[in-house]
N, C-alpha and C positions, 0 to 999 in steps of 0.2 A: 267606313261603316259597312258591316257585313250585310249580306242579303237578308239573313235571318233576323238581324236587329231591325232593319227597316220594316219587315213584315210585322214584327212584334209591335213596333210603335204605331203603325197604322191601325192594328186592331185595338190598341188602347184608346187612341183618339176616337175611333168609331164608338166606343162604349162610354166616353165621357159626357155625352149629350143625350138627354132624354128625347124620345120621339115626340113630336108635336103634331097636332091635327088642326087644320083650318076649318073648325066646326061651324055649324049654323049659328051657334051662340056668338062666336067671334064675328061672323058676318053681321048679325044684327047689331052688335055693339058698335061696329064701324059705321053702319047705316044710321043708327041713332045719333052717333056723334056728328055726322054730316047734317042730319036733319036739324039737330039742336043749333048747330052753327048757322044754318040757313035761317032758322026762325029768329035768332037773336040779331043777326046782322042784316036780315032782309036781303039775302043774296039774290042776284039775278038767276034765272033758270039755267043759264050756260054754266054757272059754277056747280050746279048739281051734277052736270055731266063730268066735271072735273073730279068730284068726289067719286063718282062711279068708276072713272079711269084709275083713280088711286086704289080703289078696291080690287080691281082687276090686276093691277100691278102687284099688290101685296100677295094675291093668290098665286100669281106666277112666280114670285120670289120663294114662296114656300114650297111650290112644286119643284122648282130647281134645286133647292137644298134638302129636299126629302130624302132620307136613307133609302137606298136600294133594297128591294126585297132580296134576302139571302138566297132564296130558292131560285130566283131569276138569275143571279149572278152565277150560281153553280151550273145552271142549264146553259149559260152562255160560255162556259169554260173560263171564267176569270181566274186569276192566280190564287184567290182565296177558296176556290172550289175544292172539294174532297175528291181525290182521285185514287186508283188502285196503285199497287207497288210499280215502281219503274221497271222497265225491261232490264233483266239481268240482276235484279235485286234477290236476296235470299228467299223471297216469297214467289219467285218466278215459277211458272209451270215447268214440270219435268221435261227434259229433252228426250225424245224417243231414241232408243238404240236398237238397231236392227242387225241380226246375225245372219250370215249367208254361208253356204258351203264354200270351202276353200277350193279353187280350181287350180291344182298344181299336179304335176306328174310325179309318180312315185320313183324313188331311187331304186335301181336294181344292183345287187351285189356286184362289185368289180366295175361299175360304171364310173367313168371319170367325170369330174366337174370342171367346167371351164369358166373363166372370168367373164367371157363375153355372153354367156347364158343369161337370159332375163331373170331378174329377181322375181320371186312369186308375188310380192306385194311391194308397192312403193316404199323405198327405204329399208326394206328387210332383205338382207343379202342371200338368204337361202335360195338356192336354185331348184330344189326339189321339195316335195311335201315333207315338212319337218317331222310328222308323226310316222313312227315305224309301223309296219304291218308284218303279217306272217312270213312274207317272203324275204324281208330284209332285217327282221328284228334279232335274229340269232347271232350271238358273239362266239367266236371261236374259242375253243378250250384246248390247251396243251398240257402235256405231263410236266411236273416238277423237274423230272430228270432231264428236261431239255434246256433248262435255264441255268445261268450263273447269277445268283442273287447278289445285287448290289446294296439294296436298301429295302426296308420294309417299316410300315407304321400302321396303327389301327385306324379304322374308320368306324367311329362309334356307332353302334346300332346296326352295323352292315357286315363288316369283315375286316380285310386287311389290304392295304395298298402296297404294290410291289414295283421296284425298279430293278431291271435285270438286263443281261445280255443273253444271246442264244449260244448254246454250245455247238461246236462244230458237229455237223451231221444232223442237226436238228431239222425236222420236217414241218416246222411251224410255218404258217402262211404269212405273207406280208413281211418279208425280210428286208431289213434296211442295209444299205451299202455300208462298208467298213465296219460291220458289226456294231451299229450304234445301240444305244440303250432304248429299252422298251418300257412301256407302262402296262400293268395288269393288276388284277385283284382277285382275291378269294372271298368266299362268302361263308359267314357263320352258319353252321348247321347243313352244309352242302352234302349231298349224297355221294359226291365224288371228291373227297378230301385230297386225292393225290393229284388233282389237276388245278389249273388256274385259268381264269379268263384273260386271253391275250388280246389287248384292245388297241393300244396306241403307242405313240412315241414317249420316250422317257420324260420329257418336259411336263407331262400331265401329272406326274407324281407330286409336283410342287404346287398344283392348283388347290383351290378351295373345295373341300368335301363337306356336305352336310345331308342330313336326312330331312325329307319334306313329304308333302302329299300333293298329288296332282291327278286330276281326273278321277278322284275318288280312290286312289290306291297309294300305298307307301312307295316312295321313289328315293333313290340315291341321286343327288344333284352335284354335279362338278362344274365349277364356274372358272372361266379365264377372263379377267377383266378387259384385257386388250389382247386380241388374238388375230386381228386382221390389220392390214395396212391402212384401211379406212377408218380405224379407231374403234371398230365395233368389238363387243364382247362375244364370247361363245359360251354356250350352256348346253350340258349333256344331262339327260334324265335316263335312269335305268330302273326297271321294275323287277320285283321278284314274283315268281308264281307260287302256288301253294305247295310245291315240292322244294322250294328254296332255290330254284334255278333262276338265273339272271338274264333278262332281255333288254335290248335297247328299246326305250320308250319314245323319246324325242330329242331331237337336236336343233338348237336355234342359233342363228348368227347374230344375236343382240342380247342385251341384258333381259333377264326374265324373272318373274315373281309369281307367286302362287297365292290364290285367295278364293274362297268359296262366296261369290257375290250373292247368289240368289237362294242360298240355304238349302240346296238340293243334295248336299253331301259330296259334290264333285267339284274339286277346286279347278278354277279357271287359270290359264296362264296369261299374265300381263306382260307384254313384250314391248320394251321401250328402245327404239332404235336411235342410233347416233346420227345417222344419215337422214336428212329430210324431217327430222323432229316428229317422228310418227310414234303413236302408241297404239298397239293392237291388243285386243283380248280374244283368246282362243278358248272355245268349248270343245269337248269331245262328245260325239253322239254316234252311237253304233258304229264306231271304228272310224269316223270321219271328223275332221276339224271344221268347225263353224268359226267365223272371225267377224270382228267389227273394228272400225277405226274410231278411237276416241277423238282424235283430231277432227275428223269429219262430223262426228255427233255434236261436238261443241261448236261447230261452225267457225273454226278458228281462221283467222285471215293469214295472209301469206307471211306477214311479219310478226304474227302472234306466236307465242311459245307455250307448248304444253309439257307438262312434267307429271310424274307419278310419285307420290310419297308413300313408300311402302309402310312406314311407321304407323301412319294415320289411316292408311288405305284409302286415300283421296287423290283426285286429279286436280292439277293446278293449271289454270289458264291465265297467262300474263299477256295483256295487250301490248301493242307497240308503244302505246302511250303511258305504260307502267301500271295500269290497273290489274289487280289480282282478284281472281274469282276461284272458289273452291267447290268441287263437285264430288258426289259420291255415287257409285254405281249400285243400282238395286234391281231386284227381279220382280216379275209379275205385276206389271209388264216390265221388261228390260228398259230402263231409263237412267239418265243422269239427273241427279237432284242437287240443286245448289244448296250448300251449307256454309257458305261464307264468301 
C-alpha cells in the first residue's frame, strides 16, 4: 500500500466519527443514575465512592480518545501539517548567479600556445582570453593574384568560403610546409573586392558556417564539433564593422551557443565543456568578458551532471541518483529559476 493511500485512509477515518463533549449534562446524568441506584438498593457509602471512581474513569476515557486540535498538530510538525514546497521543487526560490570579470591574459599576434599552459577556467581549454581586442583582432588580407583556387562555396548572409594554395612567390604570412591548402573567405560588399581574408588551414573549409548574433552584433560563426584530442569542440566568431571589414571577435575551445538571457539586446555566450562537465555563461561589458559557472550556481555535486538544451534554452541538472531538474537563466537580478 502506498504512503499516499495510507494518508488518505487516516483522514477518512478521522472524519467518520462526530466530535463528542463530556458536558455537565452528561456528568449530572451519571450522578443521578448513581444516586438512584443508591436510594433503591440502600447501598453503603463506600459504593458511592465506587460510582465517583467510575465517573472519573469515564472522563479519562473521553479525554484519551478526544480528537487532537488540528492547529496543535500543525504546530508540532505532524505528518498532516501543511508545509511549504520541498527544497528543489519548481516553487523553490531562485538561485543567485554572480558574474565576475575574467582574469586571463590577452593573446599577442604570433605568440605560441603550449599545452602545459594553464586553462583560463576549470574544464575550458582556452589558454588566453577568448575575446579579441584591438591588438589581435585583425585578420590578414592577401590579393587574389597570390592564390590558386581549389574550391569555393557561399556563406549565406556573409560572403564566400575559399580553399586554395599559394602560388610560388606569394608574400602571404603563415605559409604551410609542402604548399598545403588554406582556408579564407571574402565578404559581400567589401570595399576591397580584389582581396581575401587569409585565415587558416584548408580543413576549415568543411566546417559548419552560420550567421548568428553575439554581444549585440551580427557575427559569422564557424564550428568544429571535435577539434582537440581531449574531445572538445572549437568555435570561431567573426564580426563586421560598418565599413564591411571583418575582424576576429572570439574563439572558444568548447561548444558555444548564443542567447539574450536578460533582454538587454546583447546575446551572451553559453559555453559547454566536455572536460569536467562545466557550463559557463559569458557577457561582454566595455570590452571585457564577465563569466559565471552554471555548475557552481546549481550547487551540483561531484557526481551530478549538468547539460544545456539550446532548443529550449534551459539548463538540466541530473543528480547521481537519477533525479532531473530543469532551470532557466533570467536577469534583474541574474538568477536560475527552476521550471521543471
